[in-house]
N, C-alpha and C positions, 0 to 999 in steps of 0.2 A: 515575610518570606518572598524571595525573589523568584522570577520565572526561571525554571530549570531547563537546560538543554543538555543533551547527551553529547559528550565530546568524542570525536572519532580518534583513531590512532594519530600519534604526533606527525608521522610522515604524511598521512592523508590530509590531516587538518591543515598542515602548512601549505598544502597545494590547493586548498579550496578558496574560491573567490565568492563572496556573497554579494548579490546585487539586489537592490530594492525593486520590489514588484510594482512600484509606482502607484497610480491612482486606480488600479484594477480593483475588481470586486473583493478580492481577498486581502489586499493590502499587506502582502507577505514579503518575507525574505526568501529568495530561492537560491539554492546552491548551483553555481554555474560550472559544473564539471571539476576536473582535477588539474594537476599541473600540465597535463597534455594540452589543455586549452591555451596555455600561454606559450607552448612550445610547438604548436601544430605547424606543419610545413606549409599547408595550404591556407588560403584566405578563409574568412568566416563567410559561409554561404547565407544569403538572404533570400527568403521566399518571394516569388513574383505573384502578387495577388491576382484574383480574377480568373483562375484556371478551373476547369471542370474536373473536380475530384469527387468521385462517389465513395462515401466512407461509411462503414458499419462499425460502430463501437459496441462490442459484445462483452458484457459483464459475465461473471459466474452465474448470476441470476438477476432478474429484475425485482424491484420492490425494496431493496436496501437503500437507506439514505446515502450511504457513502458512494454507491454506484450512481445514484441520481446526481450527486455533486460532480462526479467525473463527467457525466453527460452534460451538465451545465457548463463545465470548463471546455469541453470539446465544442459545444455550440458557440461559445464565446470565440474560440479560435477560428471556427468556420466563418463566422460573421466578420471577424477581423481580416481574414484572408480573402473575403468576398468570393468564396468558391461558388461556382455555378452548378456544381454537381450535387447530387442528393445526399443528405446526411441521415443516417438511421441509428437509433439506439434500440437494441433488441437483444434479448437473452432468454434462456429458459425460465420457467416459473420457480424452479428450485435448482440447487447445485447438481445439475444432471449433465453427464458427459455426452450422452446420445443426443440430447436436446441441442447442445452446442454444435455437434457434428452436422446435424440436420440444418441448422442455421448457416453454417459455413458453406455447405453444398448449395443451399438456396441463394446465398449471396453471390457465389461464383456464377450461377446460372443467370442471375440478374445483371451481371457484368460490373460489379463493384470494383473500384480501383484499390481500396485499402480495407483491411479488416484489422481492427484493434482487438486483440484476443487476450482475454483474462481466463486462463485455463483452469477448469475444474480438475483435469488430469493432464499433467505435463506431457505424457507420452501418447495417451489414447487419441487425442485430437490431431496428432501430427500427420497421419496419412491424409486426412482431409485438407490440412493446411498445405502440405506438400503439393497436392493436386492444384490448390489455388495458386501457389507460387509458380507452378509450371504454366499456368494460364496468365502469368504476369500480374497477379494480384499481390500487392505488398502486404506483409504481415508485421504488425507492430505489437509485440507482447507488452502487456501492462499489468500491474498488480501482481498476478501470479503467472509466470511465463510458461509458454509451451517450450518444449525442448528446442535446442538451437537449430536443428534441421527443419523445424516447422515455423521459423520466423526469420525476418530480415534483421530486426534489432529489438531489444527489450528496453522499455523505460523502467529502470529500477528506482522505485520510490525513495528508498533509503539504502544505505550500505547494509546489506543483509548480515554481514559478518559482525555488525555492532548490535544486532537485535538481542543476542543472548545477554550481553552486558547491560543493555537497557532494562530487560526484565529482571535480571539479578539485582541490579541497583534499586529498582523499585521495590522488590521483595524485601531487601534489607531496610530500606527506608520505612516500610510499613511494619515489618516484624521486629525491627531493632537489631542491635549489634549481636545479640545472642541467637539470631536467626530463628528457624522454626521449620515446620512441615508444610509443604504446599503441593498442589497438583496443577497440571496444565489441562485446560479445556480448549481443544483446538477446533478447527472447522472440519474439513474432510481429510481422510487419511492420505489422499493422493494430491492434495494441494501443495504445489512446489514451494510457494512462499512460506506457508505454515511449517512445512517440514524443515526448510532451511533455518527458520528462526528457532525451532525447537532444538535442532542439532547444535545451533550456536549457543543456546542456553545450556545444554548438557555439557558442551565443551568448556564453557565458562565455569560451570560449577566444578568440573573435574580438575581443571588446570590452574585455577586461580585461588590461592589460599584465602583471599579476602572473603570468599563465599562458602568456605568450608562448613559453616554451620547452617547452611540452607539444605534442607532434605527434600528432594523431589520424590514424591510418593508414587505418582502415576501420571499417565497421559491418556485422556479420553477424547472422543470426537463427537461433536454435536451436529456435524454435517451442515453447518451454517443455517440451521433451522432453529427458530426461536423456541419452539415447543420441545424439540429433542435436547437442545442445549440446556433448557430449564431443567429437564428431567435428569440429565447427566450431572448437573451441578448438585441437585438433591442427592443423587446417587453417591457422589464423592463424599458428601457430609455424612451420609449413612454408613458408608464403607470404612471411612477413616474418622473415628470420633475425635481424634486429636489434631485433625487438619486445621490450619490457621489461615490459609490463603488459597484462593483459586486464581491462577494466572491464565487469562484467556486472550491470546493474541489474535482475536477476531472480533469485529465490531458487533456481530450478532451474538456471539458467545458471551462477551463481557456484559452486555446489557441484560441478557437472559439470566446469567448467573447472579447478577446484582438483584434482579427482581425476585429470583428464587430465594435468596438469603433474606431479602427484605420481607417477603411474604411469610417466611418461616421464622421471622423475628430472631435471626441468627447473626445479624450484622455486628453485634458486640463480640461475638466469638470468632467468626470467620470473615475475612476481608476479601475483596476482589480487586484485581489489577489486570493489566494487559493493554490491548489496543482498542480504543473506542472513540466515538464521535462525541465531542463536547456537548452538542445540543441534545444528545440522547443520554448523557451520563451526568449532567449537571446536578440533578436531584440526588443521585446516589453518592456523588462526591460530597455534597453539602451535608448529607445525613450520616456520612462516615462509612457507608457500605463499601464504597470504592474510593478510598482517599487519594489515590494517585494512579494515573494511567497515561498512555502516550499515543501519538498518532502523527500524521503528516497531512498535507492538504490534498484531498482527493480532487478538488476542483482544479488545482494546478496539475495534478497527474493527468486528468482528462485533456486539459489544454495542451500540455506538452506532447501527449500521445497523438493528438490530432495534428499538431504542427509538424511533428516528425513524419507522420504518414503522408501529409501533403507534400513535403519536400521529397520523399521517396517516390511518390506517384508521379511527380512532375519531372523527375530525373535530376533534381538539383543536388541530391546526395544519393549514394549507393548503399549506405549502411555499413561502410567499411571503417575499421578502426583508424583513428587519426583525422577523420573528417570533422570539421567544426561548422556549426551553423547557429544562426540567430533565431530565437524562439520568442519573438514579440516582447511582451512585458516581462517575461521571465529571464531574459538575457541570453548569453551565449553558452553553448554546450559543445563538448567534444565526445565523439563516439569512441568507446574504449573496448579493448579485447578482454573477454572474460577468461581468466586463467583457469577457472574451475570447469567450465563446460564448452569451451572453444567457440562460444557465441560472442556477439557484440552487444553492448548495452550503453545506455545514457544514464548517468547517476543524477537524480533530481535533488534530493536534499535530506538533511538529518531529521531525527525525531524531535518533537517537542513533548515535554512532560507536563501534564495538567494536574492541578490540585486545588484546594479550596482558595488559595491565595490568588490564583490567576485565572480560574476558569471563566469568570464573568466577562473577562476581556475577549473571550473567544465565542461568546454566545450573544446574539442580538435577539431580544425577545420577540420582535415582530416577525423575523424570518430566520430562525435559528439555523436551519440546515443550509439555506442558500448563502448565508453570509459568514458562516463559521470560518475562521482562519486558523487552521491547524498547522502552524508554521513555527519555524525556529527563530528564537530571539536570543541575543547574547547580552 
């Protein structure tokens, strides 16, 4: 079985340029923007190393392996750019909006130049971010974006509009051509990325006859907490005796659901899929609990977030649509206008689907989280 990657729309795919990530730690392929990159009016901006950029990378919460990988990528970029400013990685202990607001206000008081914001609630943190922007702090959204008025630009890890097809295709692969019944175990109800992906899934199921036999029973929320996600997975099995699949587009949820089914000896009856970290999912994939799942490189996401913030803070770019810039080992990108929310974004790269045939290639036994390459391969 070959490594599977999800194809984007024909128009978008034709415009994508793939660049090798070289000898970097992930050894990945990174998507270097869309057709705008080759048609940009201005030159490709290159960062000038050695400037003092104080940077806070704020995840939804600390303690998750994927966010630790983003931290690793940001640190790599900071070292590469030889920034003389302070780098911080800090977030609340759990997916808590007020905790993020407190951190944002503290960072502004400390005089940081850039905040990389992964929003627990796209709207609730905006007032504090707008205050930061008014004080000339640059805001780079990543993973789950704050609303446009609370950011300068968003690093979009994948094309959100393709997420529904990704999940629907994996559901069909696992359940077979006759389809079946499944439910979604999400993170928090206010997470912008989760809501976008679930909306994309519902739209795909509704409008594409290919997926007519997939029956979405329910959407529940584990709040990106392992214990609650575990309980919610158990609750789905209890509530729907004929459920065949739990789709969890969250790394915490997919691992927790897999453990719940494994502990309950239910993996022969109910499968798990969604978005997960290979180093955390390898055993569940090999024992058949989670035969197929997807993700992207969080290390690359952290790296690109830092690079973009550094360029914003030093005035090399403004965050306007059409600006092109070089991001080290990941290649060139062009900032684009978001037709849905009037903000701007940088598109990083497509999903990779993992299964028994390829998962070992993405897990290094000695340091699984640090060296995992959740990347696209054709």
